[in-house]
N, C-alpha and C positions, 0 to 999 in steps of 0.2 A: 828424848827428842831425836836420838839417832835413827830409830825405826821410821819416824815420820819423815826425816830428811831423805832416807833411802827411798821411801815410797814416792815422795815428791819428785826425786831425781828420775826414778824409773818411769813415772807417769809423764814427765817432761820429755824423756827420751822417746817413749811410745808416741807421744803427740807429734813429734817430728817425723817418726816413721809413717804415721797415718795421714800426714798432710796431703798426700796425693789423692785420697779418696775418702769419702765420709761413710759410705756403707756398701757392702757387697753381700751377695747371697748365692748359694749353690744348692742344687737338688740333684741327687744321683740315685739311679735305680739299683737296688740290691738284688731283688728277684721280683717277678711280676706280683703285684699286690703289696710291695713294701719298698719304700724309698727313704733315703736319708737327706736331711736338709740342714744346712749351716747358714746362719745369718751373722754378720759382723757389722756393728755400728761403731765406727771409730770415734765419733764425736762424743759419745757418752762416757767411756766406752762400754760396750756390752757384746757378749758372744752368746749365741743361742744354737743349741743342737736339737734336732727333732727327728722322729720317725713318723712317716705317714703310712698308716696301715689301711688297706682297702679290703674290707671283709668280702668274701666271695670272689675275689680276683686272684687268680693263680692258686697256689696250694698253701698259702699262708693262713695260719689261724693263731688266735691269741688265748691266753689263760693266765690267771694269777697263780702264784706259787709261793709256798712257805720256804724259808731257809731250811735246808735239810729235809724238806717235804713233810715236816712235822713241827708242832709248836715247841715242845721241849725236847732237847737233846741231852741225855744224861752225860755227866762229866764233861760238859762243854764250857769253855771259859767265857763265852759270850751268852750263855744261857739260852741257846737255841738260835742265835743269829749267825749270819755268815755273809761274806761279800757277794755282790750280785753275780760276778763272773763265775764264782764257785757254784752257785745255784744253777746258773745257765749250763755249765759243763755237766753237772750231775743229771740233768733232765734232757739234755740235747737241744737246748733252745738256740735259735739263730740270733736273736736280739732281745734286749730287755732294758727296763728302767726300774728304779726303786719305786716303792709304793707308799704304804701307810706309815704313820707315826708309830712309835713303839716305846714301851716303858723300860728300855734296856734289857728286855727279855725277848723270847721268840713269839710272844703273844701280840698280835696287832691290836692297837688301841681301838680302832673302829671296826666296822662290819667287814667280813670276808665270806664270800661264797665261791667255792671252786667246784665246777662241774655239777652244780645243783646242790652241793652239800654245804650246810651252814657250819662255818668254822669259828667265827667270832661275832659277837653281838655288836650292834651300833653303839657308839659312844655318845651319850646324851642326845643332843639335837644335831650332831655333826652330819655333814653330807656324805653320801656314798655315790659311786658311779657304777651302774649296773648295765650289762649288755648281754645280748644273745643274737640269734639269727635275725637280722633286720630290726633289732630293737635296742634302744639306748634310753637310759633314764639317769638324771643327775639331780640330787637333792637329798634332804633328810629322810631317813627311813627309821621307823619305830618297829621294834620286834619285842614281842612278849613271849617268854619261855616259861612254861609252867608244868608242874607235876600234878596230875589228877589223882586225888585221894578221895575215894568214894564219890560223892557228888560235888566236891569242892575242888578248887584249883589253888595250888600253892605256888607262888611266884619263885622262880629260880633266878638268883641274882647274877650269876656269872656263868660263862661258857668258856671252857678251855683256858681259864685264867686262874692264877693263884688265889685261893680263897682266904680272905681275911677273917677277923673275929666277927662273930654274929652274922655269918653269911651262909647262903646255900648255893653250891656250885655244882655244875655238871661237866663231866669230861668225856669226850668221845675218843675213838682210837687214834685220830689224827693228832691228839695231844701227846700221845705216847705215855704220859704219866699224869696222874692226878696229884695236886699239890695244895697244901694249906700252910699258912704262916704260923698257925697254932694247932694244937691237937684237935682232931675232929673225928666224927664217926663216918666211916666210909662204907657205902653199900655198892657192891658189884652187881650190875644188872646185865642180863644177857638179852641180845636182840639181833634180828636179822636185817633191820632197817638202818638207813642213814638218816641223820637229822637234816631236815630241809627248812628253808626260811618260813614256810607255812605248811603245816601238816601234823600228823599224829604218828608217833613211834610207839609200838607196843614192846614192853620189856617185862622181864621176870627177875625177881630178886634171887640172886644166887648165893650171896655171902654178905654178912654185916660184921664189920670189925671196928672196935673203938680205939681211941688213942693212937691215931696215925697222923703223920704229916706228909706222907707220900705213898703212892701205890702205882703199879704198872697198869696201863689200860691196853688190853689186848684186842685184836680183831674179834668182832662179834660181841664186844662188851661196851658198856658205859659205866662210869663210876659217879655216884652221887655223894657229895661231901657236905656235911653240916657241921658248923662250928658254933661255939657259944650258945646263944639262945635259939639257934637253928638246929641244934643237935637232935631235938625232939622229933623234928620232921623225918629224920632218918632212923632214929632208934625205934620209932613207932611201927616201922615196917617189919615184915616177917619173911623169912626165907620161903621161897616158892610163891610169894604173892605176885600177882600180875599188876603192872602199872602202865599208865599211859602218859607220855610226855608230849605236850602240845606246843606248837609254835604258830604265831600269827604275826605277819610282817605287813606293814603298810607304808606306802611311799614309792613303790615300784611294783611292776607286774611280774611276779616271780613264776608265773606260768610261761613267760617269755624270756626272762633273764636267766642265763645259765651261770653267769659270773657276777660278782660284786666286789668292789674294793673300797675301803674307807679312806677318808682324808678330811679335807675341809680347809677353808670354806668353799662353798659353791661360788664360782666366779661369774658364770654366764647362764642364763636361762631364756629360752626362746629368742636367742640372738642378742639379748640385751644384758648389760651388767646387772648382776643379781646378788652381790655380796651383802650379807647381813651378819656382821661379826657378833653382835649382841645375841642374836638368836642361836648362834652356834657356839657361844661361850668362848670367844677368841678375843684376846686383848688387842686394842687398837695399835699398840706399838709393834705387834707382830706383822701388821699389815703395812705400816708406813716405813719400816726399816728395810733397807735394801739387803737382801740375802740371796744366796744361790736358791733357785726355786725349781720344783718339778711340778708338772701339771698334765692332766689328761683332758681331752676334749673331742667332741664329735661335730661333724659338719652336716649341713642339710642334705648332702649327698650320701651320708653314711660313712664317710672316711673317719678314722680315729687318729688323732695326733697324740704322741707321747713326747713331751717337751722338757728340756732341761736348760735353764739359764745359768750360765757361769756367774760366780760371784766371789767377793772377798779377795780379788786378785787385781793386779795392776791393769791387765788387759780387759777386765770385765768387772763392773761394780756390783752386779746383781740386779734385782728388781724389787720394787714394792708390789703389793698385791694388785693395786690399780694398774701398774705397768704390766704385770703378768696378764691381767684381764685384757688389756689392749693388744698384747702379743697374741693371745689366743684368738681374739677377734680378727686380727690381721691374717691369721691362718684360715679364717673362714668358719671358726667354731661357733655353733649356735647353742651348745651346752659345754660347760667346762668346769673343772674342779681342781683346786690346789691339792698337792700331795706333800709328803714330807720333803723338806729341803735342807738347806745348810750343808753340812758335811756328808749327809746321806745322798744328796743329788748325784746320781750316777746314770749314765747312758752308755750301753756297751753293745758291741757288734762282735759276735763270737767271743773270743777271749780278749778283745781289744776294748779298753775303756776309751771312748771317743772324747769325752769331756775331761776337764781337769778338776777332780774332786778337791774341795777347799781344805781338806785335812792334809795339806802338804802333798797333794797328789795321790794320797793313799786311800783306797776304797774303805769305806766304813762298813762294818758288819751290820746288816739290816735284817728285819724280821720277815718281810715278804716283798714280792716284786711283781711287775707286769711283764710277761714274756711273750715273745713272738716266735712261732715255729714255722719252718719251711725247709724246702730241699734246695740245695745249691747244685748247679751242674758240676759233674765230675771233671776236674782239669786233666789235661794230658799228663801221663805219668812222668814224662821227662821235663815238665814245665817247672822252672825255678825263677825266682825274682830277687832282685837286689835293688837297694836304694842308692842312687847316685847323687852326689852333691859335695859341697865343701866340707872337709872334716873339721875345720875350724871356722868360727864366725866371730867377728869382733862385736863386742857389746855395743848396742845402739844401732846396729845395722841389720839387714835382712839377707836371706839367701834362698835360692830356689832349689828344689829337689824334685827328682823324677824317679819312677820305677822302671827298671829295665828288665826285660824277660831273658830267657836262656838263649834266644836268638840274637840278642844284642839290640832289640828294638824297644823303643819307648812305649810303655803301656799308656793308653788313652786316659786322660784325667777323669773322664766320665766313669771309668771302671775302678778308680782308686779312691779310697776314703782314708784321709790323713788324720793322724793324732800325734800329739807330742806332750811329754811331761818334762819336768825339771826346769832348766833355765831358758826355755824357749817355748813358744806356741806356734802352731801352724794352721793355715787356712786351707781350703779345699782346692786352691790353685797350686799347692805345694810350696808356698812361700812361708819360710820360718822367720819369725821375729823374736828377738832376744828379750829376756826378762831380767838378766843379770849374769854375772860371771859364774861359770860352773858347767855342769854337764846337762845337755838336753838330749833326750831320747826321742828320736823321730820314728814313727811307725806308720805302716801302710797296710790296709786290708784290701786284698784283691781276690775276689771270688772265693772267699772262705779261708784264704791263706793270709798270715800276718808275717811281715818282715820288719825288722827294726835295725836302727843304726844309732850309735852314740856320737854326738857332736860336741866339741869343746867350744864353749863361749869364752873368749879371751878378753882381757881388759882392753878398752879402747885407748889408743895412743894418739892423743891430739896432735903431737909433734910429728907423727908419721914415721917414727923410728922403727 
């Protein structure tokens, strides 16, 4: 009962702090074509973070990315996953958000297409979000991957995912390694093509090896793996034989879509709620329970919203999928899809995590992400920033913070994006509210630079001693 008592006490304290206003929102320009938005609803309570991306405006562009830029990373404790900010740093992204669900490996559960290359197959009837120059599509996609043997087609079950018993799988160089849970027959294929959502890849058999569970996949290669009753499909091949691998995708126009990310369920289609849990194989409890959530959506004007709803915390309860649908509609989205949520929900700007991940503020290692790239103006070489405010704040109270530049002048709030972890949270006015006794780290992003300061949240003394 002690944890419930603490939560009730914190919630009551926050309610008193929020009594002055029921809701607030801020939107701040990062660079032309990209802005950050924060919404706070004190009555629920709920906190929302979002990036608005305007394709074709400024020099900002978007792309999905794999953790480590490949599916499987050898000798990696997380089996190919990594925190969002690490992925962003490695590829030089300006901003990003977590993307698809994952089976605790680097393989996305749903569909993934990056720069026209098919990386992962759709999962059952789950939705995907596809986009390209002036094109957006949201909904279920079906992809057939097959090996052409003489005049017949042999379905390939898996792409860049660990092959189980009695399965046929294909691995491309982006996987880095081919894997099976049981011994299989591995055929190394040479090719100069990349695998696309729809098309034909010509390959030649270079090597056939039995009784393997793993093998490297090098550039210019693909590896076909057969296990159990599917071994014969591989053992029947011969070295030097030419093979065709065919893909057919339906549900989006892949002559226009350059990128695709999986998730589900679809929330909005044609401007109207369009959630169909049964069709996408999702349990009703997943929809009705309040969780941290991540979503992507597009407006009729072509803007794309990347959204994270805080959850499982005193200052933000999370959202049901119906509530998430309403949030995306409120942002003007006519198409929208749910992405992986819970402890995976992360929205970051540069190296700064703007939201508060529900795993005690610690970033979860994820399999892939949606990234935004752009150029920041170069700051003057002698420019430096510090955060000014009270070094100690009493529990149950609030305090204001500001960013001061090297000339001693206050930086405009429109140029500062605030974040906080630990025992306090902060809104975009620079107001810190406490969540309990302990340390709160307050951070500010200003033109690509991040400064931080630790604040001590002290016990409240009702007697005023």
